[in-house]
N, C-alpha and C positions, 0 to 999 in steps of 0.2 A: 914195742913191736919192731921187728927187723924192717928197715926201710925198703928192702927188696920184696918183702912178703906182701905188702899192700897191693902193688901192681899185679902180683901173681894171683892174689885172691880175686881182684877185679876181673882179670882175664878168665879165671875159672868160672865166675858167676855168669859172665857173658856167654861163655861156651855152654854152660849148663842150661841157661835160658834158651839159647838157640836150639840145643838138642831137644829140650822139652817141647818147644814150638814145632819142631819137625816131626816129633812122635805123636803129638796131640792132634787128632783130626779135627776137621770142621764138625760142627753140628748144623744140620740143615733140615728144613721142613717145607713142604709145599701143600697148598690147598686150592680148591676151585669151587666156585658157586655160580649158578645161573643168574643173570641179571636181565634176561629178556622181559620187557614189560608184559604184564598180564592183561592189560586193556589196550584197545586201539588208541594210540596217542601219536602226536606229531613227531615226524622224523627230522633229524638234524643233518645239515651239510649242504643241502640244495634249497635255494630260495624259490624255485619254480614249483615245488610240490603244493598241491591244493587240497590234500586230504591226509588223514592219519594212515598209519600202516594197516594193511589188511591181511597180514599173515607173516610167515617166516620161511626163509631158506635154511638158516642155521640158528642155533641158540646163540645168545650173546653171553660172554663169560667175564667174571672178575676172578683173578688168580693172584696168589701171593707166594713169594719165595722168601724164606727167612734164612739168613746166613749168620752163624755165630762162630767167631774165631777162637783160637786157643786161650785167649785171655778173657773170654766171655763177652766180647764186643759183638753186638747184634746190628744187623741191617736188614730192612725189609723192602722188597721191590714188589709193588702192586701193579698189575697190568689190567687194563679195562678195554673191552670191545666197545668203545665209545668215541664220538668225534672229538671230545675234549672235556676239560673240567676247568672251572674257574677258581680264582683265588679264594673266594669265600668258602666254597665247598671243601677245598683242600685244607683250609685253616680249621674248619670244624672237625674234619677227619683226624688231622694231626693232634688236635687238642684231646680228642677222645682216646687216641692211641697212647698219648702220654699218660693220661689218667689211668687207663686200664692195663697198659703193658709197659709203662715207664720208658717209652720210646721218645727220644728227643727229635726235633725237626730234621737234624742232619742224618738221622738213621732211617728216614722214610723217603722213598722215591715213588711217585705215582705216575705211571706211564699210560698213555692212551694210544690206541691203534689208529685213531682218526678215521674209522669206518664212517662212510656217509650213508650207511644203512642201519644206524642205531637211533635211539631216541634223543630228543632235546634234553639237555642236562642243565636244569636250573636256568640261570641268567647267561650262560655261555652262548655267545653269538646272539645276544639279546635283540638287537634291531632286525636281525634276519628271521628270528623265530618268535621268542617269548612275547615281545612287544606287539606282535601282529596276529596273535591267535586269540580265539574267543575265551570267555571266562571258564568254560568247562575244560578246555585244553590247558589253560594256565593251572587249574586245580590239579589236573593229572600230572603235569610237569613238576609241580611242587611236591606232590605226593611221591612221585618216582625218586626225586632227589633225596627225600628223607629216607625212603626205603633203601636206596643205594648206599647211603652213609651207614646205616645200620648193618647192612650185609657186609660191607668192607671191614668194619670193626670185628664182626664175628669171624670173617674169613681169616684175618690176620691172627686172631686167637687160635683158630684151628691149625694154621701153619706152624705157629709156635709150639702148640701141643704135640705136633707130629715130628718135631725135630729129633734127629738121631745122628750118631756119628756118620760122617760121610767124607768122600773124596770129591774135591772140586777141581775140575779141569777146564781148559780153555782151548779154543781153536778158531779159525776163520775160514769161511768158504766164499763162494761167489754165486750171484744170481744176476742175470743181465736184462731182465724185463723192464727195469726202471729207465725212463727216457726223460731228458730235460724238455719239459713241455713248452718252455719259452722259445726254444731254438729249433723245434722240429715240427713243422706243419707243411702240408696237410697231414692229418693223422692217418689217413688211408694209405699213405706211402711208407709208413713206419716199418712194417715187416720187411719190405724189400730193402730199405735203407739199412736196417739192422743186419740183414744177411750180407750186405755188401760193405759193412763197416763204415757207413757214411753219415751216421747220426752225429749231431753237433751238440756242443755245450757240456759243461761239467756234470759228472754223475758220481755216485758212490755205490759201487756194486758189491762192497764187502758184506758178508753175513757173519757177524760175530756170534760165537756160540759159547755158552757156559754150561757145562754138564755137572750134575750132582748124582753120584753113585753111592749106594749103601756099602756096608763093609763086605758084602758078598759080590760087589761089582755090578749090581743091578741098577739100571738107570731109573732114578726117581724123579728127576726134574731136568728140564733143559730150557735155558733162557736164551733167546736169539733176537736179533734185530735186523732191520732193513730200511733203507731210505727211499720210500716211495709212497705217494698218496694212495689211500685205500678207497679209490673211486672207480673201481671196475664196474660196479653195479649202481644203477640209478633208479631202481624200481620201488614199489610200495611195500616191500617185505623186509623184515629184519634179517640182517646178515652180517657176519664178521668180515665179509669181503675176502680178498686173497689172504690177509693174515689169519682170518678165522679158518679158512680151508687148510692153510699150512699147519696150524695147530692140530686140527682134526687128523690130518695125515700122519703127523709125528706120533700122536697118541694111539693111532691104529697100529703103527709099527712097534710101539712100546706101550702096551696096555696099562702098565702100572706107573706110567710117567705123567707128570703134569708139564705141559708145554706152554711156555709164556713168551709172548711177543712184545717187543718195544719198537716204536717207530723211530727211525733215524731222521736226519735232516732232509726230509723229502718235500719241503715246501714248494719247490719248483720242479718236482719229479712226478711223473704219471706212469701208470702201467698202460702202455699203448701197443696195439689198439685196446679198446675197452667197451663197456656198455653191454655186457652179457654175463650171465651166471657161468656159462661154460668157460669164458676167459678167466673169471675169478678162480675157478677150480684149477685151470691150467697153471696160472701163476702161483697159486697156493702149492700145487704139486711140485713146481720147479723150486720154490723156496724150501719146501720140506726135503726135497732131494739134496739140495745144497747142505742143509743141516745134517742129514743122514751121512753124507760123505765125510763130514768133519767127525761125526760120532764114531764112525767105523775105522777112522785112521788113528794112529797114535796121537794122543793129546797130552800136552805138558800138564803136570799136576801143580796146583797152586798151594803154597804153604798156607796154614790157617792163620792168616793175618788180614785184618780189615781196618781201614781208617775211613771215617766219614766226615764230610764237611758240607756246609750249606751257607749260602749268603744271598743277599738281595742287593742289586745295584740299581740306582736310578737311571732309567733311560729317558733322555730328554725328547720332548715332542716339539715340532716346529709348525709355525703358521696357524696358531690357535684362532678360532673364529670369535668375533665379538657377539654381544647379545643381539644386536641388530641383525647380524648374519644369521644367527640361530632362529630368531623370530621369523625371518624370511623363509629359511629352509624348512621350518616346521609346517609351512603351507605347501611344500613341494608335492608334486604328483607322484614322486617316487616314495612308496611306503617305507622303504628302508632309510632313505635320507631324512624323511620326516620323523621317523621313529628315533633316529640318532639325535636329531636336533632337540626333540622334546626331552629325551633322556639327559642331554647336556644342559638344557635349561633348568631341569630339576636339580642337577648337580650344582649349577651356578647359584640357584636360589638357596640351597641347603648350606653350601660351603662359602658362598660369596665370590667364588671364582672357579674356573675350570682347572682341573689338575693338569699341570704342564709337564709332568713326568710320570713314569710308571715304575713301581718296584719290581724289578725283573729277577726271577728266581734262578739260581744256579746251584746244582748239587755236584760235588766232586768226591768220588770214592776211589780209593786205591785197594784193589782186591788181590790178595796174595802177594802184595808187594810188587806186582807186575802190571796188572791191568788197570788203566785209568778209565773209569766209567764216569762220564760227564753227562748230566741231564740238564737240558736247556728248556725253558718255557717257550711257548708259542710255536707257530708254523715256520720253523727255521729253514732257510734255503741251504742248498747243498754246499755252497761256498764255505760255510762255517766248518763243516766236517772235514772238507779237503784241507783247509788251512790249519785247523787244530791238530789234525793227524800229522801234518808236515812239521809243525812246530813242537810236537811231543814225541810219540813213539809209534807212529804209523799204525799197524794192525793191532797193536796192544792198546790203542786208544779208541774207545767206543763212545760215540757221541749220539745221545738220544735227543730228539726234539719232542714236542707235544707232551712235555712232562711238567707235572705240578701245577701249571696254570697256562691255559691256552688263551692268551689275551689278544692275539693278532698275528699276522705274518711278521717274521723277523728277516728283513732283507739285509744282504751285505751292502756295503757302500756301492758296489758295482750295480746291483739290482735296484737299489734306491735311486741312483742317478738315471738308470734306464727307464724307470717308472713302470707303469702297467699294474696289473692286478697284485702281483707279489710285491711290487715296489711301493704300494701304499693305497691304491684305490679300494682295496679290500678292507681297509680300516673302518669304513662305513659300517660294515656288517658286524664288526666287533664293538662298535660304539666309541672308538677312540676319536678325539677331537681333531687330530691332524696327522701329518706324516711324522715318522721318526726323524730326528736330527741326523746330520751327516756324521755325527760321532758314534752312531749306533754300533758299528762293527768293532771299533777300537775299544769302546767302553766294555762290551761283552768279552772280548778277548782278554783284556787286562784283568777283568774280574775272574775269568776262568783260571788264568795262571796264578791268581792270588788264592783262590779257594782250593786249588790243587797244584801246589808248586811243582815245577818241573824237576 
């Protein structure tokens, strides 16, 4: 064969492959199912509640978006109107999705909105809830977790079955109601300070938007995110909080569309002021308006290319307690401290020692060859989003928190050294034996760049 012919053939094949990729659309499907508890059960997020839920302001939803690229590579994003999900529950869901739909771990992202008006989910936040409720409530919590798992598997199947050729586009908007809660007190002065531009501390006001349209241009799904605690409401009724109201508004504007929300790195961000349903509706409307502005503007189209990666990195813990320490704390008048100590004593008895590290989950997707979608576990503070965006591609880098496993707050080194609730005192409520080590931020950032190379 002519020695000049081989390179020409190679060039032609690359060109043909690129052309086919450009002409072959995505396939995408979305589905939704109600996950509001049918019985009055304990609510998650606040330790001060003394009774189960007694009604609802909105339904709670599980939703799924399936994307399939030109090569047949699939990815599924599951969004839940829940405070969080733990490692064990995620593991069971992913095992069943592999068995039933041949989805590997890297192809699955489970995002929670972190609403504080949803149910307790299994052992998540165990010392705060599960370990301190009566036997009847424990039974309801266990039953709900099993039902939730079944509904999610069916949901993903429905999303896969609904997949059809689609155009996938992206954009980014702004919403400004998130406030750094560590830096801005008293809360009653927040509206005036916001109007005067006097609020302090880092924030992430970006609203990333991914749209899915069918071959006729009709909006079928919209995936969007925002970095802010869903803590506007603290009452005894089920509610998706501001993310729930935002999804409701978007679906009102686009009746045949499934709107899915993922929470960003809002561990130290609050909607302020808060504590009323009216405010949750206002913030939800503001977020929905930001999404709508993106949807009505020209949006760049993403080629049908998807790469998915997943890894776990060991995050080291510092200052582990001894058995004597735990024996003493188990007698504490604080029910949360005592519950954690008893939990750790059981772990010590079973394993011979307390775990000194935690397997931290990181998902990294490249969507359309342009968008970096990074999903981090835990209640991640905003410093991570700010830094990761700076080190990668700014508004084309989307960083979710509260994903796959919500095991604790994830402080940056700055927040860890400053201390306080986000810095580590909250680890009690998650059952962790100590603070994160000072290597926490660099360990996570190194793993992020490895799972999704720049």
